[in-house]
N, C-alpha and C positions, 0 to 999 in steps of 0.2 A: 690625469687620463695617461696611461701607461702604454709603450709603444715597444713593439714586440722583434720592429727588424733587425736581423744579424749584419750590422754594418760599422764600419771605423780600419783604422790601423790596427793592426795587432797588440803595438807597444803601446795605445793612450788607453784601450776599449776596459774600462769598467767593469768591474767582478760580476756583475747581472746582467751586464749583454753575454760576457762569454758562458751565462749558467742561464742562457734565455729566460731567468726571471721579467722578463717586460721592462721599462723602465723609468724612467721623469729625466728632467733636468740636470737633475744629479750628476747623469753621469756626463758633463758641461765638465762643471764644478771639481771630478773626476780628473778632467783631463787638461784642468789648469795646471793644479798639482802636478800632475807626470811633465809640464809644460815649465814650470818653476823649477821642478829638479834637475831636471834636462838642461837649462837653464845656468846654473850653480854649479850641475855637478860633468856638464857635458856629456853623459850618457844617460840614457837611459835607465831608470829604477827597477827595472826589471826586464831580465833577460833570459836571453834563449838561445841555444843552436835551432831551433823552430819553431813556429808555429804555436805546438803540444807545448812544448818546454814553456814559450812566453805566455801562457794563458795560463799554463799550471802555476806559475809564480806569482802570476796574480792574484791568482785565488785563494794559496798556498800561503806564500810568504811575506814579508814586511820588507822594505827598503831598509838598509845598507845606507847611512846619514855619516859622511864625511864630518871627521872634529872641527876641522876650518867653517864649518857653516854656519850661519848668529843660530842660537836660541827661535829668536823670532822667527826666524828662514825656517828649520827643523818642525816650529810646533805650527806653525800655519800650513807648510806640506804635509803634516802627521795626519791634520785635521782632514786636509781635502780627500787625501787617500784614505777613508776610512772605508775597511769594505763593506760597513753597509751602511746603506747608501740614506736610510733614514737620518742617522747618527753623523753622515757626514755633513763639514763645515759650507753653507752655502744651502742646503736644503732645509726641508720646514717652513713651518708657517712665515719666519723673517726673511727667507732667504736670503738673497746676496748682499744686508742689510750687516748681517751676522760676519761675514766676510768682510767688507768695510768698518766693520768698528772692533779686527782684532787688533794687535798689538802692532803688528808687522807692519802695518798702513797709519800707525801715528800717526805723520809727521807728512801724513799727506790732506789736502787743503781739498775734501769730495766737489764742495762747493765750488770753487773757483774751479774746478776738471766742468763742470758741468757748466759755468760760465765762459767757457774759455777764456782762463787767465790762466797767463804765464805763473812760474815758479815753480811745477812741483816735478821737479828732477827727481829720480829715488837714483842713487849707485849703487850699484852693486858693488860689492869688496872682489874685482876678481882683475886682473890684467888682460888687457886688450891685445889673443894673439892673434896676427895676421895672417901664421900660417897653417887654418883650420880653412882657408878659404881656399877654388879653385882659381887658375889660373886664365883669365878670358879676356880677351880681346876687344873690349863691348862696342868697341867702333864698329869691328867688321860685322857684328850681327844686328845692330839696329841697318836698320832703313823707312829712309821716309813716307812715309804713305800720304798721300793725296788725296787723298778721300776722306781723312778725318783733319786735315790741314785746319779746314773753317771753326771746328771747334774749339783748336787752342789759338784765337785770336786775340789779342790783348793776354795772351797769359804768362802768369809769372812764377 
């Protein structure tokens, strides 16, 4: 079943949404590829100074992959950002199984995750940079709400 609503954040819209072709859940796998790219590079894969430029780049250009990214990461992201939604990883008959079977996830124990067992920590090869966060005095912005206190009795 296809949806035809034009919605989403410009940076993460799949080409088929921009082209008003109708779309399936394959747009979610596109967005996943966008998020992975941004996590690794700290920048969206398709840039532009206007939404029109961003849409043009999404539909007609390919991302630039820094040499610091692993082969596994680049391969996964490229397959998630295929312009053809039917060819995109995660689409088709096997859906998410194809993503879970990708060699990027070779060390992930999916059954353990499903059964809520520990030990599946993926360590990304990047340094933590605390200078990318805004300074916030969290104690001044939090307020006690007596109406919801009962929901959190014995909450740990």
